C-alpha positions as CSV (number, residue, x, y, z in Angstrom):
1,G,-54.8,-66.4,14.5
2,Y,-53.6,-63.6,16.8
3,K,-50.1,-63.8,15.3
4,L,-51.6,-63.4,11.8
5,I,-53.5,-60.3,12.9
6,Q,-50.3,-58.9,14.4
7,Y,-48.3,-59.4,11.2
8,M,-51.1,-58.0,9.1
9,A,-51.3,-54.9,11.3
10,C,-47.7,-54.3,10.4
11,G,-48.5,-54.4,6.7
12,K,-47.0,-57.8,6.1
13,P,-48.5,-60.5,3.8
14,V,-49.1,-63.7,5.6
15,I,-48.9,-67.5,5.0
16,A,-50.9,-69.8,7.2
17,S,-52.3,-73.3,7.3
18,P,-56.0,-73.4,6.5
19,V,-57.2,-74.4,9.9
20,G,-59.6,-72.9,12.5
21,V,-59.9,-69.1,12.5
22,N,-57.0,-68.8,10.0
23,R,-59.6,-69.3,7.2
24,Q,-61.5,-66.3,8.4
25,I,-58.5,-64.1,8.7
26,V,-56.5,-64.9,5.6
27,E,-58.2,-64.2,2.3
28,H,-56.2,-66.4,0.0
29,G,-54.5,-64.4,-2.7
30,L,-55.7,-61.1,-1.3
31,N,-53.9,-60.5,2.0
32,G,-51.9,-63.7,2.1
33,F,-51.8,-67.4,1.3
34,L,-53.4,-70.5,2.8
35,A,-50.9,-73.4,2.5
36,N,-52.1,-77.0,2.7
37,D,-48.8,-78.7,2.4
38,T,-45.0,-78.2,2.1
39,D,-45.3,-77.4,-1.7
40,D,-47.9,-74.7,-1.0
41,W,-45.7,-73.1,1.6
42,V,-42.6,-73.2,-0.7
43,N,-44.6,-71.8,-3.6
44,A,-46.1,-69.0,-1.5
45,L,-42.7,-68.0,0.0
46,R,-41.2,-67.9,-3.5
47,E,-44.1,-65.9,-4.9
48,L,-43.8,-63.3,-2.1
49,R,-40.0,-63.2,-2.5
50,D,-40.2,-62.7,-6.2
51,N,-43.2,-60.5,-6.6
52,V,-42.7,-57.2,-4.9
53,P,-46.0,-55.6,-6.1
54,L,-48.0,-58.6,-4.9
55,R,-46.2,-58.5,-1.5
56,E,-46.9,-54.8,-1.1
57,A,-50.6,-55.2,-2.2
58,M,-51.1,-58.1,0.2
59,G,-49.6,-56.2,3.0
60,C,-51.9,-53.2,2.4
61,A,-54.9,-55.4,2.1
62,G,-54.0,-57.1,5.4
63,R,-53.5,-53.8,7.2
64,L,-56.9,-52.6,5.9
65,K,-58.6,-55.7,7.1
66,V,-57.1,-55.4,10.6
67,G,-58.2,-51.7,10.7
68,I,-61.7,-52.6,9.8
69,N,-62.2,-55.8,11.8
70,Y,-59.8,-56.1,14.6
71,C,-58.7,-52.7,15.9
72,V,-59.9,-51.4,19.2
73,Q,-62.2,-48.9,17.4
74,A,-64.0,-51.8,15.7
75,T,-64.0,-54.3,18.6
76,A,-64.8,-52.0,21.6
77,P,-68.3,-51.2,20.5
78,R,-69.1,-54.8,19.8
79,L,-67.7,-55.8,23.2
80,A,-69.7,-53.0,25.0
81,E,-72.9,-54.3,23.3
82,I,-72.2,-57.8,24.4
83,L,-71.5,-56.7,28.0
84,R,-74.7,-54.6,28.0
85,S,-76.8,-57.5,26.8
86,V,-75.4,-59.8,29.4
87,A,-75.8,-57.2,32.2
88,G,-79.5,-56.9,31.2
89,R,-80.0,-60.6,31.9
90,I,-78.7,-60.5,35.5
């Protein structure tokens, strides 16, 4: 999952297997593709190779998702709240 977030932060569309956290990160058809098998991988790679507007749109959507959900400005307040709640229990 972390590698997906890194690529998306760079504005790149992604392709991933639909396992674990990948399903939460990749929004199939919006910021990348989820590929179940070899045919899905090949088709996704071809689609991205041949469709520049789609490639660019997916890259922008991925970058936006990272900015909203995974950047330090989004995660630091959530982490601080978790730490405050745990510290209050000690």
